[in-house]
Backbone bond lengths (Angstrom), bond angles and torsions (degrees), N, CA, C in turn:
res aa  C-N    CA-C-N  psi(-1)  N-CA   C-N-CA  omega(-1)  CA-C   N-CA-C  phi
1 M - - - 1.470 - - 1.529 110.25 -
2 N 1.367 116.27 62.16 1.458 123.36 178.67 1.518 112.59 55.35
3 G 1.347 115.93 32.79 1.456 119.60 176.88 1.509 115.03 78.89
4 V 1.343 118.66 1.59 1.461 122.27 -178.70 1.522 109.41 -94.74
5 R 1.312 116.88 127.31 1.463 121.60 179.73 1.516 109.19 -93.01
6 V 1.324 116.49 125.44 1.464 121.70 178.00 1.515 108.80 -96.17
7 P 1.358 119.41 127.53 1.457 120.40 -179.96 1.522 110.92 -58.70
8 C 1.314 116.84 133.81 1.465 121.06 178.56 1.521 109.26 -88.22
9 P 1.354 119.42 129.46 1.463 121.07 -177.46 1.512 113.13 -74.56
10 F 1.325 118.40 -5.91 1.456 121.03 -176.25 1.520 110.09 -127.73
11 K 1.325 115.87 151.94 1.457 121.69 -175.75 1.525 110.51 -68.67
12 V 1.324 115.97 134.31 1.459 121.97 177.38 1.527 108.26 -106.38
13 F 1.323 116.73 128.27 1.458 121.47 -175.78 1.528 110.54 -98.95
14 S 1.322 115.19 141.34 1.468 121.36 177.08 1.529 109.58 -82.79
15 R 1.336 116.89 146.53 1.460 121.43 178.86 1.528 111.72 -104.40
16 S 1.332 116.27 11.66 1.465 118.55 -171.95 1.526 113.16 -84.46
17 R 1.325 117.65 -15.58 1.457 119.90 -174.10 1.526 111.20 -77.14
18 V 1.344 116.99 138.35 1.462 122.68 179.12 1.526 109.31 -90.99
19 M 1.347 116.84 132.67 1.467 121.28 -179.15 1.520 109.17 -127.68
20 D 1.359 116.44 151.23 1.460 118.98 174.15 1.519 109.34 -75.57
21 T 1.338 116.84 173.52 1.469 121.45 -172.94 1.522 112.83 -61.76
22 A 1.348 116.79 -45.33 1.473 120.39 -177.94 1.517 111.11 -64.38
23 E 1.331 115.88 -45.08 1.464 119.39 -179.95 1.520 110.25 -65.48
24 G 1.346 115.91 -40.85 1.455 119.43 179.06 1.509 112.33 -61.79
25 S 1.346 116.83 -39.34 1.460 120.95 178.11 1.519 111.33 -63.75
26 Y 1.352 116.44 -41.74 1.472 120.95 179.58 1.527 110.71 -63.75
27 V 1.335 115.52 -46.02 1.462 119.73 179.86 1.526 110.70 -62.78
28 M 1.359 115.97 -41.58 1.456 119.71 179.80 1.533 111.36 -61.06
29 Q 1.339 117.02 -39.96 1.462 120.70 178.14 1.526 111.55 -62.00
30 R 1.336 114.96 -37.98 1.468 118.41 177.64 1.517 110.85 -63.68
31 Y 1.339 116.82 -41.88 1.463 119.72 179.48 1.529 111.30 -68.44
32 I 1.318 116.89 -34.99 1.469 119.91 176.32 1.522 109.95 -61.96
33 Q 1.333 116.43 -41.49 1.464 120.18 177.30 1.526 111.31 -61.87
34 K 1.343 115.70 -39.12 1.460 119.31 177.28 1.533 111.00 -63.06
35 V 1.325 116.07 -42.31 1.459 120.23 179.28 1.529 110.41 -64.57
36 E 1.321 116.79 -40.61 1.464 120.20 177.96 1.526 111.22 -60.86
37 T 1.341 115.99 -37.92 1.463 120.10 176.54 1.523 110.64 -64.41
38 L 1.343 116.26 -41.22 1.456 120.11 177.26 1.524 110.98 -62.26
39 L 1.320 116.42 -41.92 1.466 120.41 -179.97 1.523 111.62 -65.74
40 E 1.337 116.08 -33.04 1.469 119.14 176.64 1.523 111.18 -61.30
41 S 1.342 116.03 -31.68 1.463 119.51 -178.01 1.528 112.69 -80.47
42 L 1.336 117.91 -14.77 1.465 121.18 -173.61 1.536 113.54 -56.75
43 P 1.350 119.63 -47.30 1.468 118.08 179.46 1.527 112.83 -60.82
44 Y 1.337 116.75 -33.54 1.462 120.48 -179.85 1.520 111.08 -72.73
45 I 1.341 116.74 -39.34 1.462 120.27 176.63 1.525 109.67 -61.16
46 R 1.337 116.17 -44.18 1.463 120.29 178.71 1.531 110.93 -63.13
47 Q 1.333 116.92 -42.25 1.469 121.64 -177.41 1.524 112.31 -66.42
48 F 1.338 116.99 -38.56 1.456 120.64 -172.66 1.526 113.44 -102.26
49 Y 1.331 117.32 3.42 1.457 120.41 -179.43 1.536 110.28 -57.12
50 G 1.329 116.12 128.25 1.458 121.07 179.21 1.514 114.38 81.08
51 K 1.329 118.14 -2.04 1.472 121.90 -177.36 1.527 110.43 -91.66
52 T 1.318 115.54 157.04 1.460 121.98 179.85 1.527 110.55 -95.88
53 I 1.326 116.02 132.66 1.461 123.22 177.01 1.523 107.25 -121.57
54 V 1.321 117.82 118.72 1.466 121.80 178.04 1.525 108.60 -98.98
55 I 1.335 115.86 125.81 1.462 121.12 -176.91 1.515 109.42 -118.76
56 K 1.342 116.55 123.52 1.463 120.29 171.28 1.519 107.86 -89.62
57 Y 1.317 115.52 119.44 1.458 123.70 -173.08 1.526 109.10 -105.13
58 G 1.347 116.45 120.64 1.454 119.39 179.95 1.513 111.08 -166.54
59 G 1.334 116.25 -174.07 1.457 121.69 177.08 1.520 112.87 71.15
60 H 1.355 115.71 -152.58 1.462 122.22 -177.79 1.531 112.26 -59.34
61 A 1.332 116.45 -28.70 1.467 119.96 -179.20 1.518 112.02 -61.50
62 M 1.351 117.11 -20.91 1.459 121.22 179.45 1.523 112.30 -94.05
63 I 1.340 117.22 -7.11 1.457 120.63 -171.68 1.528 112.32 -112.37
64 E 1.336 117.26 -47.47 1.463 120.85 -177.17 1.536 109.95 -76.46
65 E 1.324 115.63 132.05 1.465 121.12 -170.73 1.526 112.53 -60.17
66 N 1.346 117.23 -44.32 1.473 119.08 -178.54 1.523 111.36 -65.64
67 L 1.340 116.69 -34.67 1.461 120.08 178.95 1.524 111.22 -72.59
68 K 1.316 117.09 -36.22 1.467 120.59 176.15 1.525 110.62 -60.94
69 Q 1.326 115.62 -43.48 1.460 119.81 -179.74 1.520 111.83 -67.54
70 S 1.336 116.96 -43.37 1.468 119.64 -179.36 1.521 111.06 -65.26
71 F 1.350 117.31 -36.06 1.465 120.26 177.42 1.527 110.43 -63.65
72 A 1.328 116.62 -46.73 1.466 120.04 -179.89 1.528 111.04 -58.58
73 K 1.326 116.96 -43.52 1.462 121.06 179.80 1.527 111.40 -66.36
74 D 1.333 116.70 -38.06 1.472 120.34 176.63 1.523 110.72 -57.86
75 I 1.326 115.55 -47.91 1.462 120.74 -177.36 1.525 110.74 -63.60
76 I 1.324 116.72 -41.72 1.468 120.91 179.54 1.527 110.74 -63.40
77 L 1.326 116.85 -45.63 1.465 120.19 -179.27 1.525 110.69 -61.81
78 M 1.327 117.20 -42.05 1.462 120.28 177.88 1.523 110.82 -56.66
79 K 1.338 115.58 -42.85 1.463 119.30 -179.95 1.525 111.08 -67.67
80 Y 1.345 117.16 -41.45 1.456 121.28 -178.81 1.530 112.77 -62.62
81 V 1.345 117.79 -32.56 1.467 119.72 -177.91 1.528 112.76 -93.96
82 G 1.347 116.44 10.60 1.451 118.69 168.59 1.509 117.08 103.92
83 L 1.343 118.25 6.00 1.449 120.76 174.82 1.529 109.19 -89.81
84 N 1.329 116.92 165.94 1.462 121.66 178.14 1.523 109.59 -117.68
85 P 1.348 118.14 86.08 1.462 119.89 178.93 1.529 111.48 -76.00
86 V 1.328 115.44 139.71 1.464 123.00 174.44 1.522 106.64 -125.81
87 V 1.323 117.45 123.14 1.459 121.93 -175.31 1.528 109.70 -104.28
88 V 1.336 115.96 129.06 1.464 122.31 170.76 1.523 106.16 -118.51
89 H 1.314 118.03 127.42 1.464 119.64 -173.96 1.525 112.35 -117.49
90 G 1.329 114.37 155.67 1.456 121.45 170.94 1.513 109.92 -96.80
91 G 1.340 115.25 -154.39 1.463 120.28 -179.76 1.512 112.50 166.30
92 G 1.351 116.02 24.92 1.454 120.68 -177.95 1.522 114.47 -54.90
93 P 1.351 118.76 -50.37 1.465 119.56 -179.84 1.524 113.02 -59.93
94 Q 1.326 117.05 -39.73 1.460 120.98 -179.46 1.533 110.77 -66.98
95 I 1.349 116.45 -37.83 1.470 120.41 176.82 1.525 110.00 -64.91
96 G 1.334 115.95 -46.12 1.458 120.50 -179.99 1.519 112.48 -60.51
97 E 1.335 115.84 -38.86 1.468 120.41 -179.56 1.524 111.57 -64.30
98 L 1.345 117.03 -43.76 1.459 119.70 -179.45 1.525 111.06 -69.42
99 L 1.330 116.82 -40.31 1.466 119.45 177.88 1.523 110.97 -59.96
100 K 1.324 115.72 -39.43 1.471 120.16 178.24 1.516 110.82 -63.34
101 K 1.339 117.03 -43.11 1.466 120.93 178.80 1.526 110.95 -62.92
102 L 1.343 116.59 -32.02 1.456 120.85 -179.77 1.535 112.16 -83.95
103 G 1.342 115.76 -1.08 1.458 120.42 179.22 1.508 114.06 76.41
104 K 1.340 116.52 21.70 1.463 120.68 -179.63 1.521 109.63 -106.98
105 E 1.323 116.03 123.97 1.464 121.08 -176.86 1.525 110.63 -80.33
106 S 1.341 115.99 136.79 1.467 121.22 176.69 1.522 109.48 -88.06
107 R 1.320 115.99 138.81 1.471 121.14 176.39 1.524 108.34 -123.50
108 F 1.323 115.97 134.09 1.459 121.35 -176.64 1.528 110.50 -119.32
109 V 1.314 115.53 142.50 1.464 122.82 172.41 1.519 107.56 -124.83
110 K 1.332 116.67 113.95 1.467 122.44 -177.24 1.532 111.02 53.38
111 G 1.337 115.04 42.79 1.462 120.73 176.16 1.509 115.61 80.72
112 I 1.335 117.48 0.70 1.468 121.42 -178.74 1.522 109.15 -105.92
113 R 1.330 116.49 131.00 1.463 121.39 -178.85 1.533 110.33 -72.85
114 V 1.321 116.90 120.78 1.458 120.87 174.01 1.527 107.54 -66.01
115 T 1.351 116.18 128.66 1.462 120.43 -168.95 1.525 110.33 -123.27
116 D 1.350 115.75 96.93 1.460 118.63 173.24 1.529 109.09 -79.87
117 S 1.323 117.29 -178.43 1.473 119.69 -173.48 1.525 111.70 -64.26
118 E 1.343 118.18 -38.39 1.459 120.34 178.45 1.524 111.24 -66.47
119 T 1.341 115.90 -42.53 1.468 119.88 177.90 1.519 110.68 -64.17
120 M 1.336 117.33 -37.21 1.466 120.71 179.19 1.512 110.83 -61.95
121 D 1.333 117.62 -37.14 1.467 120.58 176.66 1.530 110.59 -60.84
122 V 1.342 115.65 -42.05 1.466 120.44 179.13 1.522 110.27 -67.58
123 V 1.343 116.61 -44.21 1.467 121.55 179.72 1.526 110.42 -56.55
124 E 1.324 116.59 -48.76 1.466 119.95 -177.81 1.529 110.89 -66.57
125 M 1.334 116.68 -39.30 1.454 120.44 179.59 1.528 111.03 -63.02
126 V 1.340 116.77 -42.86 1.464 120.88 -178.16 1.525 110.97 -72.72
127 L 1.331 117.21 -50.43 1.466 120.54 -175.12 1.527 111.84 -67.50
128 V 1.323 116.36 -49.74 1.465 120.46 -173.47 1.526 111.67 -85.50
129 G 1.339 116.28 -42.84 1.451 119.46 -173.31 1.513 114.93 -86.35
130 K 1.322 118.15 -23.25 1.453 120.13 -175.72 1.525 112.58 -116.66
131 V 1.345 117.13 -66.04 1.470 120.92 -173.75 1.524 110.93 -61.77
132 N 1.320 117.07 -47.60 1.463 120.89 -178.51 1.526 110.93 -58.10
133 K 1.319 116.09 -45.42 1.471 119.82 -177.58 1.526 111.45 -68.35
134 E 1.332 117.67 -33.54 1.465 120.13 177.28 1.525 111.15 -64.38
135 I 1.335 116.67 -42.89 1.469 120.79 -179.99 1.525 109.91 -65.45
136 V 1.320 116.28 -46.82 1.469 120.99 178.47 1.526 110.15 -58.96
137 G 1.319 116.56 -44.91 1.457 120.61 -179.35 1.518 112.83 -62.21
138 L 1.340 116.80 -39.84 1.457 120.56 -178.85 1.531 110.97 -68.01
139 I 1.332 116.86 -44.12 1.470 120.02 177.96 1.522 110.45 -61.78
140 N 1.320 116.93 -43.17 1.468 120.22 179.65 1.524 111.85 -67.74
141 H 1.318 116.36 -34.68 1.470 120.46 179.35 1.524 111.20 -60.92
142 Y 1.331 117.10 -36.73 1.466 120.90 -178.26 1.531 112.99 -90.88
143 G 1.330 117.43 10.48 1.458 119.84 171.26 1.508 115.46 105.85
144 G 1.339 117.71 6.95 1.459 120.39 176.59 1.518 111.75 -87.82
145 K 1.331 115.52 178.76 1.468 121.83 176.63 1.526 107.49 -127.54
146 A 1.340 116.24 84.41 1.457 121.34 -177.19 1.520 110.82 -100.28
147 V 1.328 115.62 148.00 1.459 122.54 176.47 1.530 107.90 -129.43
148 G 1.328 116.84 128.50 1.455 121.29 -179.75 1.517 111.93 -86.39
149 L 1.332 115.21 138.08 1.465 122.68 179.01 1.521 109.40 -136.78
150 S 1.308 116.16 157.97 1.468 120.82 161.08 1.522 106.62 -118.70
151 G 1.302 116.15 171.73 1.463 119.85 179.23 1.513 113.07 -64.71
152 K 1.343 116.40 -12.62 1.466 120.75 179.45 1.523 111.92 -81.44
153 D 1.334 117.27 -18.18 1.469 121.35 -175.78 1.521 110.73 -79.32
154 G 1.323 115.24 128.14 1.461 120.41 177.40 1.514 113.95 62.74
155 G 1.337 117.02 21.85 1.472 119.67 -178.33 1.513 112.12 63.45
156 L 1.340 116.80 31.74 1.464 120.69 -174.64 1.525 112.46 -61.52
157 I 1.334 117.28 -49.39 1.470 120.28 -177.34 1.519 109.94 -125.47
158 K 1.327 116.34 117.56 1.455 122.29 168.56 1.523 107.17 -89.01
159 A 1.311 116.06 126.89 1.463 120.47 -175.12 1.519 110.80 -108.94
160 K 1.325 114.20 161.30 1.456 121.63 170.74 1.523 107.53 -137.07
161 K 1.308 115.98 154.87 1.467 121.13 -177.60 1.521 109.84 -64.87
162 L 1.329 116.30 132.95 1.460 121.33 178.01 1.521 109.11 -77.09
163 R 1.303 115.94 126.14 1.466 121.36 179.46 1.515 109.67 -96.76
164 A 1.315 116.80 123.75 1.462 121.69 177.89 1.519 108.73 -122.98
165 K 1.312 115.58 135.89 1.464 120.00 -178.00 1.528 110.66 -62.68
166 G 1.329 114.81 124.61 1.452 120.20 173.74 1.519 115.65 75.19
167 A 1.328 118.51 8.37 1.467 119.98 -178.10 1.518 110.22 -148.27
168 D 1.321 115.30 138.02 1.455 120.90 172.65 1.524 107.13 -93.93
169 M 1.333 116.52 114.05 1.466 121.58 -175.26 1.523 112.38 -86.40
170 G 1.343 116.47 2.52 1.462 119.55 179.42 1.512 111.57 70.05
171 M 1.337 116.53 -126.35 1.460 121.67 -174.50 1.529 112.22 -93.39
172 V 1.313 116.39 30.43 1.465 120.60 172.73 1.526 107.49 -83.03
173 G 1.321 115.99 131.86 1.453 119.72 -175.22 1.511 114.29 -121.22
174 D 1.307 114.52 172.27 1.460 123.33 171.61 1.526 106.72 -126.04
175 V 1.315 116.46 163.00 1.464 120.12 -179.38 1.526 109.13 -81.18
176 K 1.319 115.75 124.47 1.461 121.16 175.25 1.523 109.72 -90.78
177 T 1.321 116.39 -53.92 1.466 121.41 176.87 1.523 109.65 -145.87
178 V 1.329 115.27 158.52 1.464 122.53 175.10 1.522 108.32 -124.20
179 N 1.330 115.93 131.28 1.462 121.61 173.95 1.527 107.47 -109.99
180 P 1.328 118.45 100.61 1.464 120.91 -170.72 1.521 115.37 -81.66
181 K 1.330 118.74 4.97 1.467 120.45 -172.68 1.524 112.65 -59.17
182 V 1.339 117.17 -40.15 1.467 119.27 -178.49 1.532 110.61 -65.11
183 I 1.341 117.42 -36.45 1.466 121.59 177.57 1.521 110.01 -67.48
184 E 1.317 116.75 -44.62 1.466 120.82 -179.32 1.528 110.83 -62.82
185 T 1.331 116.81 -36.98 1.465 120.64 177.70 1.519 110.86 -64.79
186 L 1.327 117.11 -44.29 1.464 120.62 178.94 1.523 111.07 -64.53
187 D 1.326 117.31 -40.83 1.463 121.13 177.90 1.525 111.24 -59.56
188 R 1.317 116.38 -44.99 1.469 120.22 -179.25 1.523 111.66 -61.79
189 D 1.328 116.11 -33.22 1.463 120.56 -179.21 1.527 112.35 -91.89
190 K 1.361 116.32 15.51 1.468 123.28 173.56 1.531 113.94 68.48
191 F 1.338 116.74 22.90 1.453 120.51 174.18 1.531 109.94 -93.46
192 I 1.340 115.80 158.24 1.461 122.45 177.32 1.525 107.76 -106.80
193 P 1.333 119.11 112.59 1.465 120.64 178.89 1.529 110.91 -74.86
194 V 1.331 115.97 134.61 1.468 122.93 175.38 1.524 106.47 -123.44
195 I 1.333 116.96 116.66 1.469 121.23 -165.25 1.521 111.86 -116.49
196 A 1.347 116.12 127.97 1.461 122.82 173.07 1.530 108.92 -88.17
197 P 1.343 118.29 137.15 1.462 121.43 -170.67 1.532 114.49 -85.23
198 V 1.317 116.09 63.45 1.462 120.64 170.05 1.522 107.36 -124.30
199 G 1.323 115.86 150.24 1.455 120.32 -179.78 1.510 110.18 -137.79
200 V 1.304 115.80 173.53 1.460 120.93 -179.08 1.523 109.35 -118.49
201 G 1.340 115.66 136.71 1.455 120.74 -179.47 1.513 112.26 -87.69
202 D 1.335 115.94 173.59 1.463 120.72 176.99 1.522 111.15 -62.62
203 D 1.351 115.29 -22.26 1.465 120.33 179.06 1.523 112.44 -84.47
204 G 1.345 117.00 1.44 1.453 120.84 179.79 1.511 114.33 83.43
205 K 1.333 117.86 -1.27 1.458 121.58 -179.17 1.526 110.85 -84.24
206 T 1.327 114.98 152.83 1.459 121.38 179.18 1.524 109.68 -91.05
207 Y 1.342 116.31 137.93 1.459 121.48 -178.23 1.525 110.61 -124.18
208 N 1.320 114.17 141.99 1.462 123.48 176.13 1.531 108.21 -89.11
209 I 1.337 117.41 122.05 1.462 121.65 -174.47 1.518 110.01 -121.31
210 N 1.317 117.14 141.86 1.464 122.08 177.46 1.530 109.86 -56.82
211 A 1.340 116.19 131.55 1.469 120.68 -174.76 1.524 112.16 -65.86
212 D 1.341 118.14 -36.15 1.467 120.33 176.50 1.525 110.49 -59.65
213 T 1.335 115.15 -44.77 1.469 120.27 -179.70 1.523 110.79 -60.94
214 V 1.332 116.27 -45.51 1.462 120.67 179.81 1.525 110.63 -61.85
215 A 1.327 116.83 -45.39 1.470 120.58 -179.36 1.521 110.53 -60.67
216 G 1.330 116.60 -44.17 1.465 120.27 -179.36 1.515 112.78 -63.17
217 R 1.329 116.36 -43.47 1.465 119.91 -178.43 1.524 111.68 -71.03
218 I 1.343 117.08 -36.38 1.465 119.72 176.08 1.526 110.12 -66.38
219 A 1.333 116.89 -42.33 1.470 120.44 178.16 1.527 110.53 -58.74
220 A 1.336 116.84 -42.86 1.464 120.63 179.95 1.532 110.60 -65.92
221 S 1.330 117.13 -40.82 1.471 119.90 -178.04 1.520 111.41 -66.37
222 L 1.341 116.40 -29.77 1.474 121.36 179.59 1.532 112.15 -90.60
223 K 1.347 116.89 -3.93 1.476 121.45 -173.07 1.532 109.31 50.80
224 A 1.327 114.47 49.92 1.464 121.32 -174.78 1.520 111.68 -64.21
225 E 1.319 115.29 152.39 1.453 120.83 175.06 1.525 110.08 -68.98
226 K 1.337 116.47 -38.81 1.458 120.60 -178.33 1.520 110.90 -142.79
227 L 1.335 114.25 146.88 1.457 123.07 165.40 1.519 106.10 -115.69
228 I 1.335 116.92 125.64 1.462 121.49 -178.52 1.527 108.65 -121.11
229 L 1.330 116.69 122.01 1.460 122.08 176.52 1.517 109.11 -105.71
230 L 1.336 117.94 118.40 1.458 121.75 175.19 1.518 109.24 -83.83
231 T 1.330 116.80 131.95 1.453 122.22 -178.04 1.524 109.87 -130.53
232 D 1.326 115.45 -179.99 1.465 121.16 176.17 1.521 111.67 -106.31
233 V 1.328 116.68 24.47 1.468 122.36 174.64 1.528 108.29 -131.25
234 Q 1.340 116.52 169.90 1.467 120.68 -177.25 1.517 112.90 -60.77
235 G 1.313 115.94 -36.27 1.453 122.94 -173.15 1.518 107.23 152.20
236 V 1.308 117.52 -149.25 1.469 121.88 177.48 1.527 108.72 -85.03
237 L 1.326 116.32 130.44 1.461 121.62 -177.81 1.519 111.28 -108.70
238 N 1.352 116.12 151.46 1.463 120.25 175.23 1.524 109.92 -87.01
239 K 1.323 116.99 -173.45 1.467 120.57 -177.31 1.524 112.29 -63.25
240 D 1.335 117.14 -25.14 1.466 121.47 177.76 1.527 112.22 -88.45
241 K 1.350 116.57 10.14 1.461 123.10 178.60 1.531 112.47 63.57
242 K 1.334 115.71 31.61 1.459 120.89 175.82 1.528 108.96 -108.34
243 L 1.334 115.16 147.12 1.458 121.06 -175.41 1.518 111.68 -64.78
244 I 1.321 116.37 134.71 1.462 123.18 171.38 1.528 106.48 -98.26
245 S 1.318 117.58 114.34 1.461 120.02 -173.49 1.526 112.89 -76.75
246 A 1.340 117.64 -26.77 1.463 120.44 -179.55 1.522 109.65 -148.40
247 L 1.331 115.43 142.06 1.464 122.66 -178.56 1.526 109.22 -138.07
248 S 1.312 117.09 139.01 1.458 119.87 169.01 1.527 108.31 -82.81
249 V 1.311 116.63 166.73 1.464 121.03 177.08 1.526 110.10 -57.71
250 A 1.324 116.43 -44.82 1.469 120.45 -179.14 1.525 111.14 -61.98
251 E 1.328 116.72 -40.78 1.468 120.47 179.65 1.523 111.41 -67.54
252 A 1.335 116.49 -38.19 1.464 120.45 178.85 1.529 110.69 -63.97
253 K 1.332 116.00 -42.98 1.466 119.83 177.51 1.527 111.51 -61.74
254 K 1.320 115.74 -37.48 1.467 120.50 179.33 1.527 111.24 -65.36
255 L 1.338 117.14 -39.05 1.462 120.83 178.51 1.530 111.91 -62.59
256 I 1.321 115.80 -35.43 1.466 119.77 176.69 1.525 110.05 -70.98
257 K 1.310 116.35 -45.18 1.467 120.92 -175.90 1.521 112.29 -65.00
258 N 1.343 117.46 -41.86 1.475 119.42 -177.05 1.532 112.02 -89.44
259 E 1.351 116.40 8.38 1.466 123.56 174.43 1.527 113.85 65.17
260 T 1.346 116.26 22.73 1.467 118.56 169.22 1.520 109.20 -67.62
261 A 1.326 116.20 -42.22 1.472 121.31 172.46 1.521 108.21 -82.07
262 T 1.321 116.54 131.15 1.460 121.05 -176.92 1.523 110.30 -134.46
263 G 1.327 115.10 168.88 1.467 121.54 173.05 1.510 113.44 54.31
264 G 1.341 114.99 -134.73 1.454 120.78 -175.59 1.511 114.80 -69.22
265 M 1.347 117.70 -13.29 1.461 119.31 178.48 1.523 111.49 -71.30
266 I 1.327 117.76 -27.31 1.472 120.14 -178.05 1.531 111.13 -63.15
267 P 1.347 119.91 -53.01 1.475 117.83 178.75 1.526 113.50 -63.43
268 K 1.334 117.58 -29.01 1.466 119.02 177.57 1.522 110.81 -68.08
269 L 1.335 116.50 -43.10 1.468 119.90 176.18 1.521 110.54 -63.12
270 E 1.334 116.81 -42.43 1.465 119.90 179.98 1.518 111.10 -63.85
271 C 1.333 116.42 -37.34 1.466 120.97 176.24 1.525 110.51 -61.14
272 C 1.341 116.26 -44.88 1.466 120.82 179.43 1.524 111.45 -64.01
273 L 1.325 116.50 -42.41 1.466 120.58 -179.77 1.525 110.88 -63.74
274 D 1.337 117.01 -41.40 1.464 120.49 178.09 1.534 110.84 -63.52
275 A 1.347 115.98 -40.20 1.465 119.71 179.98 1.524 110.98 -65.31
276 L 1.330 117.01 -43.16 1.464 120.71 178.17 1.524 110.63 -62.69
277 K 1.310 116.55 -40.84 1.463 120.83 177.45 1.527 111.05 -63.46
278 G 1.350 115.86 -31.83 1.460 120.60 -178.19 1.515 114.47 -83.01
279 G 1.343 117.81 -1.80 1.458 119.87 174.61 1.510 116.02 119.95
280 V 1.351 117.84 -2.52 1.464 120.67 175.67 1.523 109.20 -70.18
281 S 1.325 117.87 139.66 1.462 120.82 -175.20 1.524 112.84 -72.98
282 K 1.341 117.39 -46.56 1.462 121.89 179.80 1.517 109.36 -145.78
283 A 1.340 115.34 152.88 1.463 121.08 176.48 1.523 108.52 -125.64
284 H 1.327 115.72 150.84 1.462 121.07 -176.05 1.522 109.67 -137.26
285 I 1.312 116.56 135.06 1.457 122.65 171.23 1.515 105.79 -114.14
286 I 1.347 116.88 112.16 1.459 119.54 -169.16 1.529 111.88 -125.83
287 D 1.319 115.01 164.80 1.456 122.86 -176.52 1.532 110.13 -86.22
288 G 1.322 116.19 100.47 1.459 120.88 -178.29 1.511 113.95 -73.02
289 R 1.345 117.87 -3.93 1.469 120.80 177.30 1.524 111.63 -80.07
290 V 1.317 116.77 -9.06 1.468 122.03 179.50 1.528 108.77 -90.99
291 E 1.326 116.68 130.40 1.461 119.33 177.62 1.530 110.87 -60.57
292 H 1.334 116.21 137.90 1.472 123.64 179.73 1.535 111.42 58.61
293 A 1.336 115.56 35.58 1.467 120.18 -177.84 1.522 112.32 -58.21
294 V 1.325 116.97 -39.45 1.473 120.06 -177.23 1.523 110.66 -64.72
295 L 1.336 117.73 -46.26 1.463 120.28 179.32 1.519 111.19 -64.44
296 L 1.319 116.98 -40.32 1.467 120.45 179.71 1.521 110.92 -61.54
297 E 1.324 117.01 -38.53 1.467 120.31 -178.69 1.529 111.69 -73.71
298 V 1.328 116.46 -38.63 1.470 119.84 -173.99 1.524 112.48 -84.54
299 F 1.340 118.00 -37.45 1.458 121.09 -167.96 1.523 115.87 -113.41
300 T 1.333 119.27 6.89 1.464 119.99 178.47 1.521 110.57 -126.15
301 D 1.330 115.01 163.87 1.464 120.89 -178.80 1.527 111.89 -71.14
302 A 1.332 117.19 -32.16 1.463 120.53 -171.46 1.527 112.96 -81.90
303 G 1.334 117.20 -49.51 1.456 119.97 -175.07 1.525 111.07 75.61
304 V 1.334 115.75 174.28 1.463 120.04 -177.58 1.524 111.73 -134.30
305 G 1.306 117.65 29.54 1.454 119.55 -179.11 1.511 111.25 -171.41
306 T 1.319 115.15 -147.67 1.461 122.13 -176.92 1.530 110.73 -113.86
307 E 1.319 115.83 128.03 1.470 121.83 174.71 1.520 108.33 -97.33
308 I 1.328 116.28 134.59 1.466 121.28 177.23 1.523 107.48 -117.35
309 Y 1.316 115.30 125.13 1.457 120.05 -173.31 1.530 110.60 -127.31
310 K 1.304 114.67 161.87 1.464 119.99 178.64 1.521 109.69 -69.50
311 S 1.300 117.18 146.46 1.462 122.45 -170.20 1.524 113.62 -63.65
312 S 1.330 117.57 -15.43 1.469 120.95 -178.96 1.509 112.82 -83.99
313 R 1.342 117.65 14.86 1.461 122.55 -177.01 1.522 111.39 -55.82
């Protein structure tokens, strides 16, 4: 490649070492197991080849170094085998940390950060100027071709002010419309879009939007094969606190109605349901604390979270 060495995201083993027969047999068995794992992924690679997968990246997966690296490698591998990953990221902890350093107190209403104009400046600086560039840099470091965007780029996300009963949320927004052309252009040119969840309103103002909401609406606009939300829990749990590996739309709605789903899981389920209604084939809420969680969910039989599918399955 014109003398340029591209970093390989996976470990390359040397064949120069001499081993005795027993050790060689053991090592060979390990490699056979690796090949069997690769073969297990083959039907999924064939099924999803050329399809778009939207991943909301957040939680511990964005903070712990080993998880950050495994996520970057997952995204690169997906692109190399013919899928079109689109990453939408959060950054709440990083925003809170900088606000604290600046001596500005964060105020939340129903889990949403109230965002005045000064806070919005910090939000945009952290999400677009820091977190987005770190993710892009890590993917590129391991051999990918990532491009950082915000919802303001190319008219990607038109925002509107989020209305909350009894509270002025300031510059907190909701998605009004999505124009996916810039994402489709990057996909065609083999780039990986990495998107910060801010948008611009008709008034020209910048709005801070929930990353789950942005990921869901982008997935719907692209008619994505999958929407994957990384979380800091196993997935959706039943009343006995055991993981539910698969849910129909009707079952997911029932979990919300009978209050089996609580707290932050409710908006995540609602995000998935909206995406499925908008044309996404399947949605997944997975445990981002597991290394290579995205690959495990997409390319293996077991998965690492909850799959939500349309009731006509």
